[in-house]
N, C-alpha and C positions, 0 to 999 in steps of 0.2 A: 337885350335888355328885357329889366326886372318887370315885374308884373304892375309895381308901382308906377311905373313909367307908361306902361299900356294903359293902365286906367287913367293916367292924367289924358292920354291921347284921344281915348274913347270919350272922356268928359268934354273935351275939346269938340270932338265929331261932334256929339250931341246938340252942342248949343251953338253951332254954327249953321248960318240959313236956313232959321227958323222961321215958319211965316204962319205957324199955325199948331193945334195941339197934336194933330195926328193920331195913330190907332195906338193905344196904350198898351194893348196886346202885342201886334206888330213891334213897335218900339222895342217891350220886353223882349221878345225871341229874339229880333234882331243882334240887338246888342249882346246877347249874352253869345250868339253863335258866333258874331265876328270876334268878341274877346278870347273865346276859346280857340279860333281859328290862328289870331293873333299869337297866343301861348305857343301852340303847337309848331307855326313857323317858327318861334325863336327856339323851342325847346328842342326840335327835330333838325334844324337849322335847313328849313328849306330854301334853296336859291330860287332868284327871280326865274329863272328858265325853268325849275319846275312848275312852280307855281302857275306861270302861262302856261304851261303844258298841261297842266290838271284844270284850268279854267277851260284851256279849248276842247279837253277831252269831254269834259261835262256839255257843253256846246254843242257838239256831233252827237253825244247820246241824244239829246231831246231834239235833236233835227231828225235822228234816225227812230224816233220814237221807242229809244230804249230805258230811259230812266225806270219806269215800270217796272223793267226785267231786272235793271242792276239793283233795286231795293230789297228785292227778294234777295238775289245771290248773294249780296254781301250779310244778310241776314236782318236787316232792319225790317221787314215786313214781319217775320217771325216774334222778333223783339216785340213788336206793336199787340201781337197776340197774347203774348204773354203778359205783358202790364195789363191789359183787358180782364186776361183770365184773374189778375192779381187785384184788381178793383171790383170784381165779380166777390172775390170770396170775400174782400170787405164789406161786402153788401149783403152777404150771408145768403150767396148762390151757390150752393154746390150741386154736382151730377152735369146730367145733361149731356147731350153730343159734343164732343171736343171739337173747337173750332181750329181753321187753319187759314193759312193766306188764300188771299182770293187771284191774285196773279196780275198781269196787265189785258188779259184776253177776254174779259166779259164783252157782251155784246147786247144793249138794251134793244126790246121790242120783240122777241122771240117768240111764235106763234104760242096760243094759250089751246091746252087741250083738256078735256073735263076727265080726272081718272086714270087714264092712261094714255100713252103716245107710242108715236115709233118717231125716232130723231133723225135716222138715215135717210136719205133720198131714195133708194133702192140703186143707185149706182155705185156707191161707197164700196171698195175691196176692204173683206175682213170679215172675220168670225163672228157669227151673231151671238149676240149676248142680252139675257133679259134680265133687268134689275128691278126688284119689287120690292114695298114694305109700307111701313105705317108712320106717320107724324103723329107723336104723342106730347102731350103737356107734360112737365115734370111732376105731376100729378100722376102720371100715367094713362090718363084718360085721351084717348084717340080727338085728332083735332080737323072738326070739317072744314073744307073749303079754305086750306093752307095753299100758298104756293110754292111749289118746289121748282124752281128753276135750275136747269141742267144743262151744262156743255163740256165738250172733251173735243180733244183731236183725235184725226181721221188713222188709217192704217200708217200712212207718211210723218206722224207728227205734225201735222198742221190744222190750223183752225180756222172753221169759214170765216168770211168777211176778209178776214187777216190775208187769206190765201183764197186769189181770186178764180182758182180752176175748180173751187168747191162751189154747188149752188146756194144761195142765198139761205141763213140759217140751218142750213147743213149740221146737224149732232148739234140742235141747240133747241131746248123747249122750255114752256111754262107749263108745268102739270098741276091741275086744281084737285085736291085731295077729295076722294067720297064721302060718303056721310060716316062710314069706318075709319075716314084720316088714312086711306088708302092711295097708294101713287103705284104706276107699274109703267117702264117702259123699255122699248126693246132698240138696240142699236149695234153697231159693232164695236168688237174690244178695241179700245185704245191701245196704243204703244207708248210706251218712253219716247222722248225726246231730247233735243239738247238746244243750247241759245244759238242765235244763228252765226255760223262758222265767218270768222272773221271779223264779225262785229263789235260793238261796243264793248259788250259783256262778256264777250268772248276773248276779248284782249285784257281786257281787266283779270279776268280770272286765271289767264295764263301768266300774266305778272304774278300773281298770289300763288301760283302755284297748284291751281285746282281746276277741275273738269268742270265742265258745264252741263250737265245730263240729268235728268228728270226721270221718275220711275213712272208707267202707265197709272194714270189718275182720272177722274171725272169730280168736275166741279160741280157745287150745288149754292145756291141761296135759299134759304127755307124762313120762310116766315108765314105770320097768321096775326090777325088783330087781337091785342091783348098780351101778344109775345114779345120776346126779344128775337130781333131776325139773325139767324144762325149762317154765316157764311164758313163752309167746310169743302172736304173735298176727300173720295175715299182713294184709298191706291190699291191696286193689282199684286196681291202677294204673289211671291217668289220673283219678282223681278228684279234683276241684280242689281239695280239701285234704290231699291224700296227705301233702306236704309242710310244710303247714301247721296240724299238729294239735295243739289247744290242750291235749292229755293230753299231748306228746311223744313218741306211741306208737311213730310209724314209724320204722324203722332199716333201713340197709342190709343184704340178703340177706333182707329179709323182703315184698319187692315181688314175687310170681311173676308169670309171664308169664300171662293169660287167653285159652285161647282159643276160636273160635265153632265148634261141631259143627254144620253142616248138612246131614251124610247124611241119608238119610231111612230108612234103616233103622236108623240110630241112634236118630232121634228117633220111630220106632214102638216100639223096644223099651223106651224113656223113655216110652211113650204122651202125648208132647207132640206139638202140632201146629203147633212153628215150632223153630228152632235155637235150642239150647243152648247153656252155656259150660261151660268143663273147665280145672281148675286142677292143677297136677301140682307136688307139693310133699312133699320127704323130709326129714323131721328128724334131725338128728345129736345124739347122748346123749353126755356126757360118764360116763366111770366114776366112780362114788363114789369120794371123795379126803376123806380123813380132816384132811389141811392146810387144807381149803377150808372156809368156813361152809357151813351145810346151807341148800339151797335148797328144802325144804319144811318148813315153819314156820307156826305157828297165829297168824290174824287173824280177826277177827269175816269170816263169812260168812254168806250164805243157807242155810237147808236147808229143803227142801219135807216 
C-alpha cells in the first residue's frame, strides 16, 4: 500500500464517527503516530501475528509497571533530555549541571531535612558514604533553601517502596540547603543493578541483543524558586557499566571523584569501624527562562 492510499485511509478515519471538535493537539499527535505506524507496517511487512504480539507485549509491560523502564532502555528518555538541551541552547542557556534521566523509581513525599540528613535506616547493609556540596545559581552564587531530593538503590540494587522488605523512605530524603547553599547526607554506597530478570524490559533487550545493566548511581531533583528544576544523577566511578549503561544515563560532568577517608577520628565520629567514602559535588541551576520549555512537568510517579 502506498502513502497516498494510507493518507486517504487516515482522512476517512478522521471524518468517521465525529461528534465534536475533540482536542486539536491530541488529534494532531495521534494521527501522526498512526500514520507513521501504518507506513512502518507496510515498509517492514509486519504480519498480523507480529502486530498483535507487539500490542500484547505493551499491554503486559503496562500491567507489570515496566513501561517507565522500557522508555529509558530504548533511549527515548535520553532523547528527551537531548531535546531539552537543544531547546535551552536556543534560549541562550549555557553551562550548568548536566541533566540526565529520572527513571521510574522516584517516590514523592520523602521526609524533609534541613541542611543534612542520613538516608539509610541504620539497618541497611553496605559501605558508608558521605556526599556533600553546594547548590549555586548560574552566576556562581549559593542558593539558600534549595530542595535537594535524593534517592538511590540499596546494596542489592533495590529501591524502597518498590521493595517491601525495606523501611519506608529508606535511602530517600529531601534536603533543604542552608544559608550558604550547602547540602550533606550520609548513606550506604549504592551498587549497580539490572532490569527485572525475565520481565518485559529484559525480554525486549534480549531480542535486541543488549544487556540490561545499570552502573551504580544516585538520583537527584534540585529545585529553588526562580530557578529551573534540575533532574540528574551522579554515577560512581570505576563501575564496570559506567559508560555502558543500558538506560543511557551516564553523561560527562556527572562522574565525581570518590575518595576514601581512613582518618580514625572521622571514622569514630561516623561510628564506623572501617574507612568510608566521600563524594563532593556541586549543583549549578539555571535561572528560570520564559523562552525555554518547563523542566518541572507532570508524569506518572509513585507517592507513598
